[in-house]
N, C-alpha and C positions, 0 to 999 in steps of 0.2 A: 356590264352591258345588259344583264337581265335575260329573260327568256323570250323576248319579242321575236316573232317569226321573221326570218330573213330569206331572201331568194336572190340568186345570181341571175342577172338578166343578160349579161354580155361578157364574153372573153374573146379577145382578138389580138393577133400579132401580125403586124404588117411592117416590113422593112425594119425589123428590130425594135419597133415601138409596141409595147404591150398596153392594152386597154382593158380595164375591168369595170363593170357596172353592177351594182347590186341595190336592193331595196330592203328597207327595214320597216316593219309595221309598228306604228305608234298607236297604242291602245287609247291614249288620252284624246287624240284627234280622229281616231278610226281611219287613218290614211297611211299610205306608204310613202316614206321619205326616200328619195333617190340619192345615191352616192356614186362617184366614179373616181377612177385613178388611172393615170397614164404614166408609164415609166420606160426607160431604155436600159434598165438593169438586165444583166444576163439572167435568164430563167434557170431555175434549178433543173437538173437532168430529170428528176422525177416528174416534173410538170410536163416537160416535152414528151416523155415516154407515155404519160397518161393520155395526152392528146393524140398521139400516134395510135394508141389502142382504141380510142373512141371514134376515130375518123370514119370507119366504115359504118358504125351505128348511126352517127350523125348524118352521114350521107343518105342512109336508108330512111331516116325520119324525115329529112328534107326532100326526099324523092329526087336526088341528084345522083349522077354517076360517080363511081369510085374506082380508082385504079390501084390494085394491090401492089403492082410493080413500082409505081411512083409514090405510093401512100399519099394519094392526092385526090381531091374532090373536084369535079367539074360539072358545070350545068349542061343539060342536054339542049 
């Protein structure tokens, strides 16, 4: 795969459907190639725990409300 820069642009789970999007920089064309994946596979517990731990930080960055009790983000 080489050492081309990569960046994750989207991770989403809605009604059991996981969606991932990422980009990989192509030095030959000097552009970013876009990739995506959707699946209904059961997520590993480590991924779920990671998202739970990041929820408050993501809400702060997006300037939306966050409920510790519900571990849930909501728009104001």
